DSSP file (Angstrom, degrees, kcal/mol; ACC not computed):
  #  RESIDUE AA STRUCTURE BP1 BP2  ACC     N-H-->O    O-->H-N    N-H-->O    O-->H-N    TCO  KAPPA ALPHA  PHI   PSI    X-CA   Y-CA   Z-CA
    1    1 A M              0   0    0      0, 0.0    55,-3.2     0, 0.0     2,-0.4   0.000 360.0 360.0 360.0 140.9    4.2   17.3  -18.9
    2    2 A L  E     +A   55   0A   0     53,-0.2    53,-0.2   102,-0.1    62,-0.0  -0.948 360.0 171.9-112.0 134.6    2.9   18.7  -15.6
    3    3 A R  E     -A   54   0A   0     51,-2.1    51,-3.4    -2,-0.4     3,-0.1  -0.960  42.6 -85.5-135.9 154.1    1.8   22.4  -15.5
    4    4 A P  E     -A   53   0A   0      0, 0.0    49,-0.3     0, 0.0     2,-0.1  -0.322  51.0-110.5 -58.5 139.6    0.0   24.4  -12.8
    5    5 A A        -     0   0    0     47,-2.4     2,-0.3     2,-0.0    47,-0.1  -0.408  35.4-163.2 -68.7 147.2   -3.8   24.0  -12.9
    6    6 A T    >   -     0   0    0     -2,-0.1     3,-2.0    -3,-0.1     4,-0.5  -0.763  38.5 -95.6-123.0 171.8   -5.8   27.0  -14.0
    7    7 A D  G >  S+     0   0    0      1,-0.3     3,-1.1    -2,-0.3     4,-0.4   0.800 122.0  66.3 -58.9 -27.6   -9.4   28.0  -13.7
    8    8 A A  G 3  S+     0   0    0      1,-0.2     4,-0.3     2,-0.1    -1,-0.3   0.723 100.3  51.1 -65.4 -19.8   -9.9   26.6  -17.2
    9    9 A D  G <> S+     0   0    0     -3,-2.0     4,-2.4     1,-0.1    -1,-0.2   0.559  82.1  98.7 -90.4 -10.5   -9.1   23.1  -15.8
   10   10 A K  H <> S+     0   0    0     -3,-1.1     4,-1.6    -4,-0.5    -1,-0.1   0.862  84.5  41.0 -51.5 -51.5  -11.6   23.3  -12.9
   11   11 A E  H  > S+     0   0    0     -4,-0.4     4,-2.7     1,-0.2    -1,-0.2   0.887 112.3  54.8 -70.9 -37.5  -14.4   21.3  -14.5
   12   12 A N  H  > S+     0   0    0     -4,-0.3     4,-3.0     1,-0.2     5,-0.3   0.926 106.3  53.3 -58.1 -43.3  -12.2   18.6  -16.1
   13   13 A V  H  X S+     0   0    0     -4,-2.4     4,-2.1     1,-0.2    -1,-0.2   0.914 111.4  45.3 -58.7 -44.2  -10.6   18.0  -12.6
   14   14 A R  H  X S+     0   0    0     -4,-1.6     4,-1.8    -5,-0.2    18,-0.2   0.922 113.6  48.9 -66.4 -44.4  -14.1   17.4  -11.1
   15   15 A V  H  < S+     0   0    0     -4,-2.7     4,-0.4     1,-0.2    -2,-0.2   0.931 112.8  47.2 -62.2 -45.9  -15.3   15.2  -14.0
   16   16 A W  H >< S+     0   0    0     -4,-3.0     3,-1.2     1,-0.2     6,-0.2   0.910 111.8  50.9 -62.4 -41.9  -12.1   13.1  -13.9
   17   17 A R  H 3< S+     0   0    0     -4,-2.1    -1,-0.2    -5,-0.3    -2,-0.2   0.816 107.6  54.1 -65.7 -30.9  -12.4   12.7  -10.1
   18   18 A N  T 3< S+     0   0    0     -4,-1.8    -1,-0.3    -5,-0.1    -2,-0.2   0.467  77.3 121.5 -84.8  -1.0  -16.0   11.6  -10.3
   19   19 A H  S X> S-     0   0    0     -3,-1.2     4,-2.8    -4,-0.4     3,-0.6  -0.402  71.6-125.0 -60.8 135.8  -15.2    8.8  -12.8
   20   20 A P  H 3> S+     0   0    0      0, 0.0     4,-2.0     0, 0.0    -1,-0.1   0.851 109.5  51.7 -54.4 -37.9  -16.4    5.5  -11.2
   21   21 A Q  H 3> S+     0   0    0      2,-0.2     4,-0.5     1,-0.2    -2,-0.1   0.854 112.1  46.4 -69.9 -32.6  -13.0    3.9  -11.6
   22   22 A V  H X4 S+     0   0    0     -3,-0.6     3,-1.1    -6,-0.2    -1,-0.2   0.931 112.7  48.9 -72.3 -46.6  -11.3    6.8   -9.9
   23   23 A R  H >< S+     0   0    0     -4,-2.8     3,-1.5     1,-0.2    -2,-0.2   0.860 102.9  63.4 -60.6 -34.5  -13.8    6.9   -7.1
   24   24 A A  H 3< S+     0   0    0     -4,-2.0    -1,-0.2    -5,-0.3    -2,-0.2   0.740 110.2  37.8 -64.5 -22.9  -13.5    3.2   -6.5
   25   25 A V  T << S+     0   0    0     -3,-1.1    98,-0.4    -4,-0.5    -1,-0.3   0.184  99.9 100.6-113.3  16.1   -9.8    3.6   -5.6
   26   26 A S  S <  S-     0   0    0     -3,-1.5     3,-0.1    -4,-0.1    96,-0.1  -0.657  75.6-128.2-100.5 156.7  -10.2    6.8   -3.6
   27   27 A L  S    S+     0   0    0     -2,-0.2     2,-0.5     1,-0.2   122,-0.3   0.746 107.6  43.3 -74.3 -23.7  -10.3    7.3    0.1
   28   28 A T        +     0   0    0    120,-0.1    -1,-0.2     1,-0.1    -3,-0.1  -0.987  69.8 179.9-119.9 120.2  -13.5    9.4   -0.4
   29   29 A Q        +     0   0    0     -2,-0.5    -6,-0.1    -3,-0.1    -1,-0.1   0.346  39.5 113.5-107.7   6.2  -15.8    7.7   -2.9
   30   30 A N  S    S-     0   0    0      1,-0.1     2,-0.4    -7,-0.0    -2,-0.1  -0.339  77.1 -98.2 -73.5 159.9  -18.7   10.0   -3.1
   31   31 A I        -     0   0    0      1,-0.0     2,-0.5    -2,-0.0    -1,-0.1  -0.665  38.2-127.6 -75.8 130.3  -19.5   12.0   -6.2
   32   32 A I        -     0   0    0     -2,-0.4   -14,-0.1   -18,-0.2     2,-0.1  -0.697  23.8-139.8 -82.5 122.0  -18.1   15.6   -5.8
   33   33 A T     >  -     0   0    0     -2,-0.5     4,-2.6     1,-0.1     5,-0.2  -0.337  21.8-110.6 -77.3 163.6  -20.8   18.1   -6.5
   34   34 A A  H  > S+     0   0    0      1,-0.2     4,-2.4     2,-0.2     5,-0.1   0.892 120.2  50.3 -60.1 -39.7  -20.2   21.3   -8.4
   35   35 A E  H  > S+     0   0    0      2,-0.2     4,-2.2     1,-0.2    -1,-0.2   0.929 110.4  48.0 -66.4 -45.7  -20.6   23.3   -5.2
   36   36 A E  H  > S+     0   0    0      1,-0.2     4,-2.3     2,-0.2    -2,-0.2   0.920 113.9  48.1 -59.2 -42.9  -18.2   21.2   -3.2
   37   37 A H  H  X S+     0   0    0     -4,-2.6     4,-3.1     1,-0.2    -2,-0.2   0.894 108.1  53.8 -67.4 -39.6  -15.7   21.4   -6.1
   38   38 A A  H  X S+     0   0    0     -4,-2.4     4,-2.2     2,-0.2    -1,-0.2   0.907 110.2  48.0 -60.9 -41.4  -16.1   25.2   -6.3
   39   39 A N  H  X S+     0   0    0     -4,-2.2     4,-1.7     2,-0.2    -2,-0.2   0.915 112.9  48.0 -65.0 -43.2  -15.3   25.5   -2.6
   40   40 A Y  H  X S+     0   0    0     -4,-2.3     4,-0.7     2,-0.2    -2,-0.2   0.939 111.0  51.0 -60.2 -47.4  -12.3   23.3   -2.9
   41   41 A W  H >X S+     0   0    0     -4,-3.1     3,-1.0     1,-0.2     4,-0.6   0.891 108.5  51.5 -61.1 -40.9  -11.1   25.2   -6.0
   42   42 A K  H >< S+     0   0    0     -4,-2.2     3,-1.0     1,-0.2    -1,-0.2   0.866 102.8  60.7 -62.2 -36.1  -11.4   28.5   -4.1
   43   43 A S  H 3< S+     0   0    0     -4,-1.7    -1,-0.2     1,-0.2    -2,-0.2   0.685  94.8  64.5 -67.4 -16.8   -9.3   27.1   -1.2
   44   44 A L  H X< S+     0   0    0     -3,-1.0     3,-2.3    -4,-0.7    -1,-0.2   0.779  72.9 109.1 -76.3 -27.0   -6.4   26.5   -3.6
   45   45 A A  T << S-     0   0    0     -3,-1.0    -3,-0.0    -4,-0.6    -4,-0.0  -0.310 100.7 -11.1 -59.1 118.2   -5.8   30.2   -4.3
   46   46 A G  T 3  S+     0   0    0      1,-0.2    -1,-0.3    -2,-0.2     2,-0.2   0.567  92.3 158.7  71.9   9.1   -2.6   31.3   -2.5
   47   47 A S    <   -     0   0    0     -3,-2.3    -1,-0.2     1,-0.2    -3,-0.0  -0.470  28.9-168.9 -70.7 131.5   -2.3   28.0   -0.6
   48   48 A A  S    S+     0   0    0     -2,-0.2    -1,-0.2     1,-0.1    24,-0.1   0.561  87.3  48.6 -90.4 -11.5    1.2   27.3    0.6
   49   49 A I  S    S+     0   0    0      1,-0.2    21,-1.9    20,-0.1    20,-0.7   0.422 108.8  50.8-110.6   1.2    0.2   23.7    1.6
   50   50 A R  E     + B   0  68A   0     18,-0.2     2,-0.4    19,-0.2    18,-0.2  -0.987  54.7 176.3-144.1 130.4   -1.6   22.5   -1.5
   51   51 A R  E     - B   0  67A   0     16,-2.8    16,-3.0    -2,-0.4     2,-0.4  -0.998  11.1-159.6-133.4 137.8   -0.6   22.6   -5.2
   52   52 A V  E     - B   0  66A   0     -2,-0.4   -47,-2.4    14,-0.2     2,-0.3  -0.966   9.0-173.8-121.7 132.3   -2.5   21.2   -8.1
   53   53 A F  E     -AB   4  65A   0     12,-3.0    12,-2.6    -2,-0.4     2,-0.5  -0.930  19.4-133.4-124.7 147.2   -0.9   20.3  -11.5
   54   54 A I  E     -AB   3  64A   0    -51,-3.4   -51,-2.1    -2,-0.3     2,-0.5  -0.869  17.9-141.7-100.2 131.4   -2.5   19.2  -14.8
   55   55 A F  E     -AB   2  63A   0      8,-2.5     7,-3.5    -2,-0.5     8,-1.0  -0.816  14.9-161.3 -91.9 125.4   -0.8   16.3  -16.5
   56   56 A E  E     - B   0  61A   0    -55,-3.2     2,-0.5    -2,-0.5     3,-0.1  -0.929   6.0-171.5-109.8 133.1   -0.7   16.6  -20.3
   57   57 A F  E >  S- B   0  60A   0      3,-2.5     3,-1.1    -2,-0.5    40,-0.1  -0.990  77.4  -6.6-125.0 125.0   -0.2   13.5  -22.4
   58   58 A A  T 3  S-     0   0    0     -2,-0.5    -1,-0.2     1,-0.2     0, 0.0   0.893 131.2 -59.1  54.3  41.2    0.4   14.0  -26.2
   59   59 A D  T 3  S+     0   0    0      1,-0.2    -1,-0.2    -3,-0.1    -3,-0.0   0.674 116.3 112.0  64.8  21.5   -0.4   17.7  -25.6
   60   60 A V  E <  S-B   57   0A   0     -3,-1.1    -3,-2.5     0, 0.0    -1,-0.2  -0.987  78.9-107.8-124.2 131.6   -3.9   17.0  -24.2
   61   61 A P  E     +B   56   0A   0      0, 0.0    -5,-0.3     0, 0.0     3,-0.1  -0.390  51.7 158.8 -55.3 126.9   -5.0   17.5  -20.6
   62   62 A A  E     -     0   0A   0     -7,-3.5    22,-2.8     1,-0.3     2,-0.3   0.371  48.8  -7.9-139.9   2.8   -5.2   14.0  -19.3
   63   63 A G  E     -BC  55  83A   0     -8,-1.0    -8,-2.5    20,-0.3     2,-0.4  -0.985  55.8-113.3 176.9 177.7   -4.9   14.0  -15.5
   64   64 A V  E     -BC  54  82A   0     18,-2.7    18,-1.9    -2,-0.3     2,-0.4  -0.990  11.8-163.2-137.1 142.1   -4.3   15.8  -12.3
   65   65 A V  E     -BC  53  81A   0    -12,-2.6   -12,-3.0    -2,-0.4     2,-0.5  -0.997  11.7-166.0-124.4 128.4   -1.6   15.6   -9.6
   66   66 A T  E     -BC  52  80A   0     14,-2.8    14,-1.8    -2,-0.4     2,-0.5  -0.963   7.8-167.2-118.5 129.0   -2.2   17.1   -6.2
   67   67 A F  E     +BC  51  79A   0    -16,-3.0   -16,-2.8    -2,-0.5     2,-0.3  -0.960  23.6 167.4-107.7 130.8    0.5   17.8   -3.6
   68   68 A F  E     +BC  50  78A   0     10,-2.1    10,-3.1    -2,-0.5   -18,-0.2  -0.899  49.0  38.4-143.1 169.5   -1.0   18.6   -0.2
   69   69 A D  E    S-     0   0A   0    -20,-0.7     2,-0.3    -2,-0.3    -1,-0.2   0.889  76.9-174.3  51.9  40.0    0.1   18.9    3.5
   70   70 A I  E     -     0   0A   0    -21,-1.9     2,-0.6    -3,-0.2     7,-0.2  -0.509  12.5-164.8 -68.4 125.8    3.2   20.5    2.0
   71   71 A D  E  >> - C   0  76A   0      5,-3.0     4,-1.8    -2,-0.3     5,-1.5  -0.908   7.1-172.5-115.3 101.6    5.7   21.2    4.8
   72   72 A E  T  45S+     0   0    0     -2,-0.6    -1,-0.1     1,-0.2     5,-0.0   0.794  84.6  52.1 -66.7 -28.5    8.3   23.6    3.6
   73   73 A K  T  45S+     0   0    0      1,-0.2    -1,-0.2     3,-0.1    -2,-0.0   0.903 119.6  33.3 -74.0 -41.1   10.4   23.2    6.7
   74   74 A Q  T  45S-     0   0    0      2,-0.1    -2,-0.2    43,-0.0    -1,-0.2   0.594 102.9-131.1 -88.7 -11.8   10.5   19.4    6.6
   75   75 A H  T  <5 +     0   0    0     -4,-1.8    41,-3.9     1,-0.2    42,-1.8   0.916  64.4 124.8  60.3  45.9   10.5   19.3    2.8
   76   76 A T  E   < +Cd  71 117A   0     -5,-1.5    -5,-3.0    39,-0.2     2,-0.3  -0.880  31.4 167.4-130.1 162.1    7.7   16.7    2.8
   77   77 A A  E     - d   0 118A   0     40,-1.0    42,-3.0    -2,-0.3     2,-0.3  -0.973  30.4-121.3-163.3 160.9    4.2   16.4    1.3
   78   78 A M  E     -Cd  68 119A   0    -10,-3.1   -10,-2.1    -2,-0.3     2,-0.3  -0.666  35.6-171.0 -95.4 162.1    1.4   14.0    0.6
   79   79 A W  E     +C   67   0A   0     40,-1.5    42,-0.5    -2,-0.3     2,-0.3  -0.987  16.7 175.3-152.3 162.9    0.3   13.4   -3.0
   80   80 A G  E     -C   66   0A   0    -14,-1.8   -14,-2.8    -2,-0.3     2,-0.3  -0.967   7.3-171.3-158.6 164.2   -2.3   11.8   -5.1
   81   81 A Y  E     -C   65   0A   0     -2,-0.3     2,-0.3   -16,-0.2   -16,-0.2  -0.990   6.0-178.8-156.0 159.1   -3.2   11.6   -8.8
   82   82 A Y  E     -C   64   0A   0    -18,-1.9   -18,-2.7    -2,-0.3     2,-0.2  -0.971  17.2-133.3-156.6 164.7   -5.8   10.4  -11.2
   83   83 A L  E     -C   63   0A   0     -2,-0.3     2,-1.7   -20,-0.3   -20,-0.3  -0.672  31.2-100.5-117.8 165.9   -6.4   10.4  -14.9
   84   84 A D     >  -     0   0    0    -22,-2.8     4,-2.6    -2,-0.2     5,-0.3  -0.676  47.3-177.6 -80.0  80.4   -9.0   11.2  -17.5
   85   85 A N  H  > S+     0   0    0     -2,-1.7     4,-2.4     1,-0.2    -1,-0.2   0.890  73.4  45.6 -54.8 -46.7   -9.8    7.5  -17.8
   86   86 A D  H  > S+     0   0    0      2,-0.2     4,-2.7     1,-0.2    -1,-0.2   0.945 114.8  45.7 -66.1 -48.3  -12.4    7.8  -20.6
   87   87 A G  H  > S+     0   0    0      1,-0.2     4,-1.5     2,-0.2    -2,-0.2   0.924 116.6  44.6 -62.1 -45.2  -10.4   10.1  -22.8
   88   88 A L  H  <>S+     0   0    0     -4,-2.6     5,-3.2     2,-0.2     6,-0.7   0.890 113.3  51.1 -66.7 -39.2   -7.2    8.2  -22.5
   89   89 A Q  H ><5S+     0   0    0     -4,-2.4     3,-1.3    -5,-0.3    -2,-0.2   0.928 108.7  51.6 -62.9 -44.5   -9.0    4.9  -23.0
   90   90 A D  H 3<5S+     0   0    0     -4,-2.7    -1,-0.2     1,-0.3    -2,-0.2   0.836 113.3  45.1 -61.5 -32.5  -10.7    6.2  -26.1
   91   91 A R  T 3<5S-     0   0    0     -4,-1.5    -1,-0.3    -5,-0.2    -2,-0.2   0.431 113.1-118.1 -90.9   0.4   -7.3    7.3  -27.5
   92   92 A G  T < 5S+     0   0    0     -3,-1.3    -3,-0.2    -4,-0.4    -2,-0.1   0.812  86.4 109.4  68.8  30.3   -5.6    4.0  -26.6
   93   93 A Q     >< +     0   0    0     -5,-3.2     4,-2.2    -6,-0.2     5,-0.3   0.289  32.7 107.2-120.2   8.7   -3.2    5.9  -24.2
   94   94 A L  H  > S+     0   0    0     -6,-0.7     4,-2.5     1,-0.2     5,-0.2   0.934  81.3  44.7 -61.3 -51.2   -4.3    4.9  -20.7
   95   95 A L  H  > S+     0   0    0      1,-0.2     4,-2.0     2,-0.2     5,-0.2   0.941 115.6  44.7 -63.0 -49.8   -1.5    2.5  -19.8
   96   96 A P  H  > S+     0   0    0      0, 0.0     4,-2.1     0, 0.0    -1,-0.2   0.885 115.5  48.7 -64.3 -34.2    1.4    4.7  -21.1
   97   97 A A  H  X S+     0   0    0     -4,-2.2     4,-2.7     2,-0.2     5,-0.2   0.909 108.6  54.0 -67.2 -40.6   -0.1    7.8  -19.5
   98   98 A W  H  X S+     0   0    0     -4,-2.5     4,-0.9    -5,-0.3    -1,-0.2   0.891 111.8  44.6 -61.0 -41.2   -0.6    6.0  -16.2
   99   99 A I  H  X S+     0   0    0     -4,-2.0     4,-1.2    -5,-0.2    -1,-0.2   0.914 115.6  47.4 -68.1 -43.2    3.1    5.0  -16.1
  100  100 A K  H  X S+     0   0    0     -4,-2.1     4,-2.6    -5,-0.2     5,-0.3   0.852 101.6  61.9 -71.7 -36.4    4.2    8.5  -17.1
  101  101 A I  H  X S+     0   0    0     -4,-2.7     4,-2.2     1,-0.2    -1,-0.2   0.900 105.2  47.3 -61.1 -40.9    2.1   10.6  -14.7
  102  102 A Q  H  X S+     0   0    0     -4,-0.9     4,-2.3    -5,-0.2    -1,-0.2   0.926 112.4  48.8 -67.8 -42.6    3.7    9.0  -11.6
  103  103 A R  H  X S+     0   0    0     -4,-1.2     4,-2.1     1,-0.2    -2,-0.2   0.910 113.2  47.1 -62.8 -42.0    7.3    9.4  -12.9
  104  104 A E  H  X S+     0   0    0     -4,-2.6     4,-2.4     2,-0.2    -1,-0.2   0.879 110.6  52.5 -68.0 -37.0    6.7   13.1  -13.8
  105  105 A A  H  X S+     0   0    0     -4,-2.2     4,-2.6    -5,-0.3    -2,-0.2   0.914 109.9  48.1 -65.1 -42.3    5.0   13.8  -10.4
  106  106 A V  H  X S+     0   0    0     -4,-2.3     4,-2.3     2,-0.2     5,-0.2   0.916 111.2  51.0 -63.6 -43.4    8.0   12.3   -8.6
  107  107 A R  H  X S+     0   0    0     -4,-2.1     4,-1.3     1,-0.2     5,-0.2   0.915 112.7  45.9 -61.1 -43.5   10.4   14.4  -10.7
  108  108 A L  H  <>S+     0   0    0     -4,-2.4     5,-2.5     2,-0.2     6,-0.4   0.911 110.9  53.3 -65.2 -43.4    8.5   17.6  -10.0
  109  109 A A  H  <5S+     0   0    0     -4,-2.6     6,-2.8     1,-0.2    -2,-0.2   0.922 117.6  35.0 -59.0 -46.7    8.3   16.8   -6.3
  110  110 A F  H  <5S+     0   0    0     -4,-2.3    -1,-0.2     4,-0.2    -2,-0.2   0.594 128.5  37.2 -88.5 -10.7   12.0   16.3   -5.8
  111  111 A G  T ><5S+     0   0    0     -4,-1.3     3,-1.1    -5,-0.2    -3,-0.2   0.703 127.4  14.9 -98.7 -95.1   12.9   19.0   -8.4
  112  112 A E  T 3 5S+     0   0    0      1,-0.3    -3,-0.2    -5,-0.2    -4,-0.1   0.830 131.1  46.5 -55.0 -40.3   10.8   22.1   -8.6
  113  113 A L  T 3 <S-     0   0    0     -5,-2.5    -1,-0.3     2,-0.0    -4,-0.2   0.670  98.3-138.3 -81.7 -15.1    9.0   21.6   -5.2
  114  114 A G    <   +     0   0    0     -3,-1.1    -4,-0.2    -6,-0.4    -5,-0.1   0.758  40.8 164.2  69.3  25.5   12.3   20.8   -3.4
  115  115 A L        -     0   0    0     -6,-2.8   -39,-0.2    -7,-0.2    -1,-0.2  -0.404  31.7-168.2 -76.4 153.5   10.8   17.9   -1.4
  116  116 A Q  S    S+     0   0    0    -41,-3.9    46,-3.1     1,-0.3     2,-0.4   0.622  78.8  27.7-107.1 -26.6   13.0   15.3    0.4
  117  117 A E  E     -dE  76 161A   0    -42,-1.8   -40,-1.0    44,-0.2     2,-0.4  -1.000  63.8-162.8-139.8 138.9   10.1   12.9    1.1
  118  118 A L  E     -dE  77 160A   0     42,-2.5    42,-2.2    -2,-0.4     2,-0.3  -0.985  12.4-170.0-123.6 127.8    6.9   12.2   -0.7
  119  119 A Y  E     +dE  78 159A   0    -42,-3.0   -40,-1.5    -2,-0.4     2,-0.3  -0.806  10.8 160.7-116.6 155.3    4.0   10.4    1.0
  120  120 A G  E     - E   0 158A   0     38,-1.7    38,-2.8    -2,-0.3     2,-0.4  -0.943  28.7-123.9-156.9 178.5    0.8    8.9   -0.2
  121  121 A E  E     - E   0 157A   0    -42,-0.5     2,-0.4    -2,-0.3    36,-0.2  -0.993  22.0-177.0-133.9 142.0   -2.0    6.5    0.6
  122  122 A V  E     - E   0 156A   0     34,-2.3    34,-3.0    -2,-0.4     2,-0.1  -1.000  29.0-114.0-141.4 138.4   -3.3    3.6   -1.4
  123  123 A L  E >   - E   0 155A   0    -98,-0.4     3,-1.5    -2,-0.4    32,-0.2  -0.442  25.6-125.3 -68.9 143.3   -6.0    1.1   -0.9
  124  124 A D  T 3  S+     0   0    0     30,-3.0    -1,-0.1     1,-0.3    31,-0.1   0.863 110.1  57.2 -55.6 -38.9   -4.9   -2.5   -0.4
  125  125 A A  T 3  S+     0   0    0     29,-0.3     2,-2.0     1,-0.2    -1,-0.3   0.632  82.6  87.5 -71.7 -12.9   -7.2   -3.6   -3.2
  126  126 A N    <>  +     0   0    0     -3,-1.5     4,-2.2     1,-0.2     3,-0.3  -0.444  52.7 159.8 -85.9  66.1   -5.5   -1.2   -5.7
  127  127 A E  H  >  +     0   0    0     -2,-2.0     4,-2.4     1,-0.2    -1,-0.2   0.815  64.4  58.0 -62.2 -35.0   -2.9   -3.8   -6.5
  128  128 A A  H  > S+     0   0    0     -3,-0.3     4,-2.2     1,-0.2    -1,-0.2   0.932 110.9  42.1 -63.8 -44.9   -1.8   -2.3   -9.9
  129  129 A V  H  > S+     0   0    0     -3,-0.3     4,-3.0     2,-0.2    -2,-0.2   0.886 111.9  54.9 -70.0 -37.7   -0.9    1.0   -8.2
  130  130 A R  H  X S+     0   0    0     -4,-2.2     4,-1.8     1,-0.2    -1,-0.2   0.914 110.3  46.8 -60.1 -41.3    0.8   -0.7   -5.3
  131  131 A S  H  X S+     0   0    0     -4,-2.4     4,-2.1     2,-0.2    -2,-0.2   0.910 112.7  48.6 -66.6 -42.4    3.0   -2.6   -7.8
  132  132 A M  H  X S+     0   0    0     -4,-2.2     4,-1.7     1,-0.2    -2,-0.2   0.897 107.6  56.2 -64.8 -39.1    3.7    0.6   -9.7
  133  133 A N  H  <>S+     0   0    0     -4,-3.0     5,-2.8     1,-0.2     3,-0.3   0.930 107.5  48.6 -56.6 -45.8    4.6    2.4   -6.5
  134  134 A T  H ><5S+     0   0    0     -4,-1.8     3,-1.7     1,-0.2    -1,-0.2   0.922 109.4  51.7 -61.1 -45.4    7.2   -0.3   -5.7
  135  135 A R  H 3<5S+     0   0    0     -4,-2.1    -1,-0.2     1,-0.3    -2,-0.2   0.796 109.1  52.5 -62.5 -27.1    8.7   -0.1   -9.2
  136  136 A N  T 3<5S-     0   0    0     -4,-1.7    -1,-0.3    -3,-0.3    -2,-0.2   0.159 126.6 -95.6 -98.8  18.8    9.0    3.7   -8.8
  137  137 A G  T < 5S+     0   0    0     -3,-1.7    24,-0.4     1,-0.3     2,-0.2   0.542  77.3 137.6  88.8   7.6   10.9    3.5   -5.5
  138  138 A F      < -     0   0    0     -5,-2.8     2,-0.4    -6,-0.2    -1,-0.3  -0.600  35.1-157.5 -84.0 148.9    8.0    3.9   -3.0
  139  139 A E  E     -F  159   0A   0     20,-2.6    20,-2.1    -2,-0.2     2,-0.6  -0.957  20.9-120.1-123.0 146.7    7.9    1.7    0.1
  140  140 A E  E     +F  158   0A   0     -2,-0.4    18,-0.2    18,-0.2     3,-0.1  -0.769  35.8 171.0 -84.5 119.6    4.8    0.8    2.2
  141  141 A I  E     +     0   0A   0     16,-2.6     2,-0.3    -2,-0.6    17,-0.2   0.539  58.8  17.6-110.8 -10.1    5.6    2.1    5.7
  142  142 A D  E     -F  157   0A   0     15,-1.2    15,-2.4     2,-0.0     2,-0.4  -0.987  55.7-157.0-158.6 153.1    2.3    1.7    7.5
  143  143 A T  E     +F  156   0A   0     -2,-0.3     2,-0.3    13,-0.2    13,-0.2  -0.999  17.6 174.1-136.6 133.0   -1.0   -0.1    7.2
  144  144 A Q  E     -F  155   0A   0     11,-2.6    11,-3.1    -2,-0.4     2,-0.5  -0.959  30.6-125.5-136.2 153.1   -4.2    0.9    8.8
  145  145 A E  E     +F  154   0A   0     -2,-0.3     2,-0.3     9,-0.2     9,-0.2  -0.875  39.8 170.3 -94.4 131.4   -7.8   -0.2    8.7
  146  146 A R  E     -F  153   0A   0      7,-2.8     7,-3.2    -2,-0.5     2,-0.7  -0.902  38.2-110.8-134.8 163.9  -10.2    2.6    7.8
  147  147 A I  E     +F  152   0A   0     -2,-0.3     2,-0.5     5,-0.2     3,-0.0  -0.890  37.3 177.9 -97.2 119.2  -13.8    3.1    7.0
  148  148 A V  E >  S-F  151   0A   0      3,-3.1     3,-1.6    -2,-0.7  -120,-0.1  -0.987  71.8 -13.7-124.9 121.8  -14.2    4.0    3.3
  149  149 A D  T 3  S-     0   0    0     -2,-0.5    -1,-0.1  -122,-0.3  -121,-0.1   0.865 131.1 -52.9  54.0  38.2  -17.7    4.5    1.9
  150  150 A G  T 3  S+     0   0    0      1,-0.2    -1,-0.3    -3,-0.0    -3,-0.1   0.484 120.6  98.8  82.2   3.2  -19.1    2.7    5.0
  151  151 A K  E <  S- F   0 148A   0     -3,-1.6    -3,-3.1     0, 0.0     2,-0.3  -0.942  77.2-110.5-125.2 144.8  -16.9   -0.4    4.7
  152  152 A P  E     + F   0 147A   0      0, 0.0     2,-0.3     0, 0.0    -5,-0.2  -0.555  44.8 171.7 -71.5 133.2  -13.6   -1.3    6.5
  153  153 A V  E     - F   0 146A   0     -7,-3.2    -7,-2.8    -2,-0.3     2,-0.5  -0.953  34.7-113.9-137.9 158.2  -10.7   -1.3    4.1
  154  154 A T  E     - F   0 145A   0     -2,-0.3   -30,-3.0    -9,-0.2     2,-0.4  -0.824  31.3-168.4 -94.0 129.6   -6.9   -1.6    4.4
  155  155 A V  E     -EF 123 144A   0    -11,-3.1   -11,-2.6    -2,-0.5     2,-0.5  -0.975   6.7-152.5-122.2 130.6   -5.0    1.5    3.5
  156  156 A H  E     -EF 122 143A   0    -34,-3.0   -34,-2.3    -2,-0.4     2,-0.5  -0.870   7.7-143.4-103.3 132.9   -1.2    1.6    3.1
  157  157 A T  E     -EF 121 142A   0    -15,-2.4   -16,-2.6    -2,-0.5   -15,-1.2  -0.821  23.8-162.6 -88.7 132.2    0.9    4.7    3.7
  158  158 A I  E     -EF 120 140A   0    -38,-2.8   -38,-1.7    -2,-0.5     2,-0.3  -0.813   8.6-170.2-115.6 156.7    3.7    4.9    1.1
  159  159 A R  E     -EF 119 139A   0    -20,-2.1   -20,-2.6    -2,-0.3     2,-0.4  -0.998   9.7-171.5-145.3 142.9    6.9    6.9    1.1
  160  160 A R  E     -E  118   0A   0    -42,-2.2   -42,-2.5    -2,-0.3     2,-0.3  -0.989  15.2-151.2-132.5 127.6    9.6    7.7   -1.3
  161  161 A R  E     -E  117   0A   0     -2,-0.4   -44,-0.2   -24,-0.4   -45,-0.1  -0.718  33.0 -95.6 -94.0 146.4   12.7    9.5   -0.3
  162  162 A R        -     0   0    0    -46,-3.1    -1,-0.1    -2,-0.3   -46,-0.0  -0.370  42.5-153.0 -59.6 134.9   14.7   11.7   -2.7
  163  163 A Q    >   -     0   0    0      1,-0.1     3,-2.3    -2,-0.1    -1,-0.0  -0.731  28.4-105.4-107.7 159.7   17.5    9.8   -4.3
  164  164 A P  T 3  S+     0   0    0      0, 0.0    -1,-0.1     0, 0.0    -2,-0.0   0.821 121.2  52.5 -54.9 -32.4   20.8   11.3   -5.6
  165  165 A N  T 3         0   0    0      1,-0.2    -3,-0.0     0, 0.0     0, 0.0   0.449 360.0 360.0 -86.2   1.6   19.6   10.8   -9.2
  166  166 A D    <         0   0    0     -3,-2.3    -1,-0.2   -56,-0.0    -4,-0.0   0.466 360.0 360.0 -80.7 360.0   16.3   12.6   -8.5
């Protein structure tokens, strides 16, 4: 289940984002400080271009989905997500949660948010997510070289268009 994030979720979101495995597959790999996160969290209030949702798995907060650069006229947005890797791993739920979060995010994007196209970016080395993206109807539409954490990396832009069964 995805629900809007609340202030009670603020610290979990920062902790999950700072997990080494999450940072390793992110476009920004630095540790997010409490001050940086507080500023980010404040920027969400009333934002028309950014929405944050908490993913609950087995009734436990277990991840975050962010839609950003929302364009209401074009019905498009970028998105990203990450999980509570440690908590899900400890409960033996990491793989099923990982599969479910993407499906629920796509359903929300094309349902409640009314999007027609959903975009994202994924590092070339993140082969597991690239494979899951393909299985869930995303296509890689562009490839760029970028500097991430001081090193050149290949980044793929992905897109999924709303389908009749969405």
